[in-house]
N, C-alpha and C positions, 0 to 999 in steps of 0.2 A: 453178699459176692460181686455184683458191679461196682462198689465202691472199691474193694481189696483190687479188682483187677486195674482200676484207675490208677491206684496207689502204687502197684506194683511199675505198671508203666511208665509212672514218674518217677520213679526210684530208680528204675533201669536205666530211662533217660539220662537223668542226671549224673549216673554214675559211669556209663558207657557212651556217650555220644562224642565226645572229645575222642578217643579212643577209638573209635571206628572212623571218626571223619580222618585221622591220619590212616587210617587201614586202606581206607579207598583210595585216599590220597595218592598211598604208595602202590597202589594196583592200577594206576593209570587213570584213574576218571580226572575228568576235567573239574577244575575248580569249582564252576558255577553248575556241575551236576551232584558233586558230593554231598551237598545238605539234602536233596532229593532220595539220594541212595541211601542215606540214612536213615530219613524217614520212611522210607519203604521197607529197611529192615527191621523197623521195630513194629510197623505194621502188618508185615509178613509175621513176625514172632507173636504177636498179638493174635492173630487172627488164627493161625495154628495151634498156638500152645496156651491160647487165655487160660484154661482151667487147671491144664498140667501143671504151667510154672509155677503156679502157688505153693507146690508142694517142692519142687526143687531146689536144691542149693543152689548157692553164686555160681558154682564151678559149671554147673549143666545149664544155666541160663546165659553164661558167657559164652558158652562153647557153641549153643544154637543160634546166638545171635552171631558171632563170627561165622559160622556157616552158611546162613543167609546172607550176610553180605557179600562172601566169598561167590555164593551162586549168582548176588544178584550182580556182582561188577563180571562175573565170565558172562552173563547175559546181555549185559550193556556191551561188553566189546565184541560180543557176536552179531548183535545187531548191525555194531557200525562195519563188520567183517561184511555182513551180507549185503549192505550198500556200499562198499568199497571204498570203504575211508579209510582202512588198515591195512598197511602192508601184507602181502601172504606170508612172507618169511614167519619163523617160528621164534623171533627175538624174546618176545615177551612170554613163551614158554622157556626159554631157556632163562632168562633173568629168572624167572619163579622157582623154575628147577633146581637155579643155583641158589637161592635164597634158603629152601627148603632142605640141601644138600648141606649148606654151612652150618645148620641149627641140628644135623643128624652128630649124634655121639655114636664113637664105637671104633673099632678097628678100622685102621687105614684100606689094609687090603680089603676086610668085608665092602667097605662103602665102594671101591673101585670094583668090583665086582657087581656090585647094584648098580651104579653107575652107565656102566657097560650094558648090562643087562636093560636098564629102563631105557636106554639110547637105540638100542637093537628093538624093543618094543616100539618105539615112538617110533621108527621108522617104517614098520612094518603096519605099523596105524597108517600114517603117511600114506603107502603104498596101497591101500584097500580101496574099494570101490566105496565112493561118494555115503551113500546109503549106510554102509558098516560103519566106514570111520565117523561119522555122526554118533552113532549109537556106541562105540568103542569109547569115543571122547566123554561123553555124557554120562555114560553107564558104568565106565571101567577107570576113566583118570578122574572124573568131578567126582565121582560117587553117588551119582544123583540116584533117588529112587526110581524102579522100573516105571512105576505111575507116571512120574515127573517126565521122564525120559519118552513116555507113550504122547503126553500131553504137548510137550514141544515141539516132537517130531511130528504130531498127528497120524498117527499108524494105531494098529491094535495091539493089545497085549501080546497076543499069540504072537504076532510078527515082529513084536521086539525081541520074543524070548528067542523065536528064530533065530533071529541076525545075531543074537550073544552066542547062543549056542555053536555058530556056524565060526563065528569069532572067535572064541576060545579054541575050536577045533585048527582053523588057520593057524592060530599064534603056537599052538602046540606042535604042529608039522613044524614051523620052522624053527621054533625053539628048541626042538628035542624036550630032552629031561630040565 
């Protein structure tokens, strides 16, 4: 079993290392940090999914690696923001949102409505209390699991669920239907 895991890690690394490096670089990770970010991605993947990953197809493995890298990039930028080295404007969000929007397919009017709604939601989230804003960003925008949000913010599961409930109520009141 241990040998299969080592072979899987080696195969995954050879297959996806260059793509993950490119993705990290495109997410504004400094070139000197990209290798560490990619290594951390593979480390977290094997730590979390080592036995399950043997039974997954290539698509599932790739999706998990990309998701882990994305979360690592967000964590990196969040750490920098706390240190005060990144401006507080939302240019990085707008850039990332613009890329996702360009990749979306469908009717233009549907996309416009979705864009307006997303912008309104983002505005409402930006106006929230800081403790709500952190939970909303991690749980609702970044789609992180509840346990991970609790760990990052160092709050109890019950407190986190209560904030999510209040955030949803707050957004429903502002957005209507």
